[in-house]
C-alpha positions as CSV (number, residue, x, y, z in Angstrom):
1,M,-5.9,-7.6,34.8
2,R,-9.9,-7.3,35.3
3,P,-11.1,-6.3,38.6
4,A,-13.4,-9.1,39.9
5,F,-16.5,-7.2,40.3
6,S,-16.5,-6.7,36.6
7,F,-17.5,-10.2,35.6
8,A,-20.7,-9.6,37.8
9,I,-21.3,-6.2,36.2
10,E,-21.0,-7.9,32.6
11,A,-23.4,-10.8,33.3
12,S,-26.1,-8.1,34.2
13,V,-25.8,-6.2,30.9
14,V,-27.5,-7.4,27.8
15,R,-27.7,-7.0,24.3
16,V,-30.9,-5.7,23.1
17,I,-32.1,-7.2,19.6
18,V,-35.1,-5.7,17.9
19,P,-36.7,-7.1,14.4
20,Q,-38.2,-4.2,12.4
21,S,-41.2,-4.5,10.0
22,Q,-38.8,-4.6,7.1
23,P,-37.1,-7.8,6.2
24,D,-33.5,-8.3,7.4
25,S,-34.0,-4.8,9.5
26,F,-33.2,-4.7,13.1
27,S,-32.3,-2.4,16.0
28,L,-29.4,-3.0,18.4
29,G,-28.7,-1.5,21.9
30,T,-27.6,-2.0,25.5
31,G,-29.8,-2.9,28.5
32,W,-29.2,-3.7,32.2
33,I,-31.0,-6.0,34.6
34,V,-32.7,-3.5,37.1
35,S,-35.1,-5.8,38.9
36,G,-34.9,-9.6,39.7
37,R,-33.5,-11.8,37.0
38,R,-35.7,-10.9,34.3
39,V,-36.8,-7.0,34.1
40,V,-34.4,-4.9,31.6
41,I,-34.1,-1.1,30.9
42,T,-32.8,0.2,27.4
43,N,-33.5,3.1,25.2
44,N,-37.0,3.8,23.6
45,H,-35.3,4.5,20.2
46,V,-33.8,0.9,20.3
47,V,-37.1,-0.9,20.8
48,E,-39.2,1.7,18.6
49,G,-40.9,0.3,15.8
50,G,-40.0,-3.3,17.0
51,T,-41.9,-6.4,16.1
52,A,-40.5,-8.4,18.6
53,F,-37.9,-8.2,21.4
54,H,-34.8,-10.5,22.2
55,L,-31.8,-10.1,24.7
56,G,-28.6,-11.4,24.0
57,V,-26.4,-12.9,26.6
58,L,-23.7,-15.2,27.0
59,V,-24.1,-18.4,29.2
60,D,-21.1,-20.2,30.2
61,G,-19.4,-18.5,27.2
62,K,-22.0,-19.8,24.7
63,P,-24.4,-16.9,22.9
64,Q,-28.0,-17.3,23.9
65,V,-30.8,-15.1,22.9
66,I,-33.8,-14.8,25.2
67,E,-37.2,-13.6,24.0
68,A,-38.8,-10.5,26.1
69,K,-41.6,-8.6,26.2
70,L,-42.1,-4.8,26.0
71,L,-43.7,-3.7,29.6
72,R,-43.4,0.1,29.1
73,R,-41.9,2.9,27.2
74,S,-41.4,6.6,27.5
75,P,-40.2,8.2,24.3
76,E,-40.0,11.7,26.3
77,K,-37.2,10.1,28.4
78,D,-36.1,7.8,25.8
79,L,-36.3,4.9,28.0
80,A,-37.9,1.2,27.8
81,V,-38.7,-1.5,30.0
82,L,-38.5,-5.0,28.7
83,E,-39.0,-8.5,30.7
84,A,-37.3,-11.8,29.6
85,V,-39.4,-14.8,29.6
86,R,-36.9,-16.6,31.6
87,D,-34.4,-15.6,34.1
88,L,-31.3,-13.9,32.7
89,P,-27.5,-15.0,33.9
90,G,-26.7,-11.6,35.9
91,K,-28.6,-9.6,39.0
92,A,-30.1,-6.3,39.1
93,L,-27.6,-3.4,39.1
94,P,-28.0,-1.2,41.7
95,L,-27.9,2.6,40.7
96,A,-25.8,4.9,42.6
97,G,-27.5,6.2,45.6
98,Y,-25.2,8.9,46.5
99,E,-23.5,11.9,45.0
100,T,-20.5,11.2,42.9
101,R,-17.5,13.1,43.9
102,A,-14.8,14.7,41.2
103,T,-12.3,12.2,40.5
104,T,-14.3,9.3,41.2
105,R,-13.6,6.3,38.7
106,V,-16.3,5.7,36.5
107,I,-17.1,2.9,33.9
108,A,-19.2,3.2,30.6
109,I,-20.2,-0.5,29.4
110,G,-22.3,-1.6,26.5
111,F,-22.5,-2.4,22.8
112,P,-21.8,0.5,20.9
113,G,-22.5,0.0,17.2
114,T,-18.9,0.6,15.9
115,A,-17.7,-2.3,18.1
116,D,-19.7,-4.6,16.0
117,L,-17.4,-3.8,13.0
118,A,-13.9,-5.1,12.8
119,L,-11.6,-3.5,10.7
120,F,-8.4,-5.1,9.4
121,S,-5.7,-4.4,6.7
122,D,-5.4,-7.0,3.9
123,R,-1.6,-8.2,3.9
124,S,-1.4,-8.7,0.4
125,T,-3.2,-5.8,-1.0
126,G,-2.8,-3.3,2.0
127,E,-6.7,-2.6,1.5
128,M,-8.6,-1.8,4.6
129,K,-11.6,-4.3,5.2
130,A,-14.3,-4.3,7.4
131,V,-16.1,-7.4,9.1
132,R,-19.4,-7.1,10.9
133,F,-19.9,-9.6,13.9
134,G,-23.3,-11.6,13.5
135,L,-25.6,-13.0,15.9
136,E,-23.7,-16.2,15.8
137,D,-20.3,-14.6,17.2
138,E,-19.5,-14.7,20.7
139,D,-18.1,-11.3,20.6
140,F,-21.5,-9.9,19.4
141,Y,-22.6,-10.5,23.2
142,R,-19.4,-9.2,24.9
143,P,-19.8,-5.4,26.2
144,T,-17.2,-2.9,25.7
145,W,-15.8,-1.0,28.6
146,T,-14.4,2.5,28.7
147,E,-13.0,4.1,31.9
148,G,-13.0,7.7,33.1
149,V,-13.2,10.2,35.8
150,A,-16.3,12.0,37.1
151,S,-15.9,15.5,36.8
152,R,-18.8,17.1,38.4
153,N,-22.5,16.7,39.0
154,L,-24.7,18.9,37.0
155,S,-27.4,19.9,39.5
156,Y,-29.3,22.2,37.3
157,F,-30.7,18.9,35.4
158,R,-32.5,18.0,38.9
159,S,-35.4,20.0,38.1
160,I,-35.9,18.2,34.7
161,D,-35.0,14.8,35.1
162,G,-32.7,14.3,38.3
163,P,-29.0,14.6,38.7
164,A,-26.6,14.3,35.9
165,L,-23.0,13.5,36.0
166,Q,-20.4,14.9,33.6
167,H,-17.5,12.4,33.1
168,S,-14.7,11.6,30.9
169,A,-15.6,7.9,30.0
170,A,-16.3,7.4,26.2
171,I,-19.9,7.1,25.4
172,N,-20.5,5.8,22.0
173,Q,-23.8,5.4,20.1
174,G,-25.2,2.0,21.5
175,N,-23.8,2.1,24.9
C-alpha cells in the first residue's frame, strides 16, 4: 500500500518534454516544482537544443501537456529552470534542510527512459517484443518510484557543489 504522502509528491513531479530542431526528435526528463505552482527544476541536458518546452502531468487521471518557458540554465551544474504558463497540479517540494543519517529511507522518483519501454513475450512465437509508451498514454505521465537507504553524507563535495548523499535507491537515466 502506498503511503499517503506519495500522492502529494507524485503531483509535484513532472515529465519534461522538449522538441528538438530535427523533425520527430525530442528529449525527455524529470522535473519537480520548486516554487509556487509553476517553477520547475530539471537537468540542462534535457532542455539543451530545445525549440519549445512542455511539462506533462496527470490531472484527475487524464494526461495534460502544459507549455513552459526556459528561465535559466547552467550547463556547468546540469540544471535548468522552467516556468509553466499556468499552474501545475502539485505544490513546491522542499529540499531537505538537514543532514540525512545513515539508514534513513530515501526515495528516487522520476521518469527513467527505460520505464517508457514495455517488454513482453509474444505468446504464439515466444519472441520478445517492445512497445514504447507515447504522449497519449496515461502511463507516460506516471513516475517510477525506487526505494533505498542512505548510507553516508559525502562531505568532501561541500566545497564543490554542496553536500552529496550516498544511497542505495536505484537511479536510472531520466530520474
